N, C-alpha and C positions, 0 to 999 in steps of 0.2 A: 762377747767378752764381758767379764765382770768389771766392776769399777776398779778393783785393785789391779786387774790385768791391764786396763787402759792406762792407769797411772804408771805402772811399771814399764809399759811399752814406750812411754814418753821419756823415760830416763830422769836424770837430774833436773832437767828443765821443768818437768811437771811439778816437782816439789817446790821449785822456785815460784811457779805460777800459783800453786796452792797457797804459799806464804803470802803472795801479793793479794790474793782474793780474800784471805782472812783479815789482813791489814785494811784493805779497801772497805770491806763490810763493817769493820769496827769503826772506822772513821765516818762512814755514811750514817750509821746509827747514832753515833755520838753527836755529830753535827746536826742531825735532824732534831734530836732531843734538845740541844742547846738553842737552836733557832726558834723552836716551838716555845720553849720556856721564856725566851726574851722577846717574843712578839708583842704580847700584851694588847693594850688598847690602841686605836689609831692615833697618830700623832696630832691630828686636828682636834680630836676630842680631848686629848691630854692638854694641849695648849689652851683650850677654852677654860679648863679648870684653873690653870696657872694664871691666865689673864684676869679672870674674875677675882681670884685671890689677891693678886697684886694691885688691882684697881681699888679694892677695898682696904688695902694697906696690910693685908695678912701675909707678910713675907714668910713667916715661920710655917704657916699653913701650906704655902706653895712649896716650900722645901720638903715638908712632910709628904706631899703628893709625889714629889720626885723620888723620895726615898722608898716609897711603897709601890712604885711603878718600875718593875724590873725590865726596862728596855734601854737600848743604847741612847736614844734621844733624851730619855729622862735623866740619865747620868750627865749628859752634856749640858742640859738646862740647869741641873743642880749645881754644876761647876760654875756656871754664870751667875746664878742666884747668890752663891756664897760671896761673890765680889760686888754685889749690888751697892751702889754708892760710889764706886770707883769709876775711872774714866772708861769710855767705850772700848778703847784699844786693849786695856788690861782684861776686860771681860771677854772680849773676842779671843784674845790669846789663850785664856784659860779654857774656853770652850773648844778651841782648836786642838789644844793638847789632849783634852779628854776625848775628843773625837778620834785622834790618832791612836790612843790606847784602846778605844772600843773597836776600831778597825782591826788592830792587831789580834784582838780576841776573836773577832768574827772570822778572820782569815786563818785562824789556827788549824793546822793539819791539811788545809785545802791544797797547798802546794804538793804535799805528798800524794794526795789523791790524783791530782793532775798528772804528776810524774808517772804514777802507776798506769793511768789510762793511756799515756803516750808510749810507754816502753813495753807494755805487756805483749802487744802484737809482734814487736820485733824479737822479744824473748821467745815467743812461740815459733816464729819463723826460724830463729837460730836452732831451736830444738828439732824442727823439721829437717833442716839441712843436715844436721848431725845424724839424724835418724836415717836419712836417705844415703848418706856416705857409708854409714855402718851396714845398711842393707846390701849395697853394691859390693862392699868389701867382703862380706860374708859369702856372697855368691861367687866372687872371684876366688876366694880361698878354697871353697868347696869344689869348684870346677864343674858344678852342675847347677841346673836351675832353668826355669822357663818364665814365661810371662806371668804365671800365677804366683811364682815365688817373688818376682819383682813387685807385682801389685800388692802382695801381702806386706812386704817390707815398707813400701811407700805409704800404704794405708795406716800402718802403725805410726809412721813418722808424722803424718798429717794430724794426728791427735794433738800434737803440741800447738799447731796453728789454731785449731778449733778451741783449745783451752785458752790460748792467748786472747782470742776474740771474746770468749765468754767472760774473761776478767776485764778486758779493756772497755767493752761497750757500756756496762753499768757504771764503771768508774768515770768515763767521760760524760755520760748523761748526768750523773750526780754532781760532778764538778761544775758543769755549766749551770745546773740548777742553783748550786750554792753561790756561784758568782753573781747570778741574777738576784738572789736574796740579799747578798752583801750590798749590791748596788742600791737596792731598795732601802736598806738600813741607813746607808750613807746619805741618800736623798732626804730621808726623814730627819736625820741629825742636822743637815744643812738648813732645812726648812725651819726646824724648831729653834736653832740658834739665831737665825736671821729674824724670826718673829720675836724672840725674847729681846734682842737688841732694839727692835722697834718699840716694844713695850717700855723698856727702860728709858729710851730717849724721850718718850712722851710724858714720863712721870715728872 
């Protein structure tokens, strides 16, 4: 069977799964590029620069380092540096708000990817059930057929299940990978904000 014959044998369900696969692939590529762009230097190395600058009294230099470091933890530290001189609670609240904004950006589209990974298999199974019903209905209406006709109809119906698995497996793998990356970003933000508070308190 050609690719078009396989798609047409799956019916409408196959077109839904193709749409899911396109959306899933677009999200995976976009998120990979986004996380790669926002990885930057390790948070420990970044905080060394900030600590040295603050210890020397170069607050503006520390802020410049934050501005030129495109990572979530740099944005959080920058939010805290802007309020240097205020009480600890105000600085902490500012960094927590910035952390929340960064987490929302990091989690963008991942819920869609997780949903696609969860429901694609069921959409494929739905298409298979519809295909099997259609195959038996055609056999009943024609009044003829044998095991070969039944197997042929079922094999075409099972294409939907296979397609659902092909869409779901990469989506689930990518979703789990992105969740792990987000957890790493969150841990870095918490470490940097905690370290900045320690630095500010000792000044």
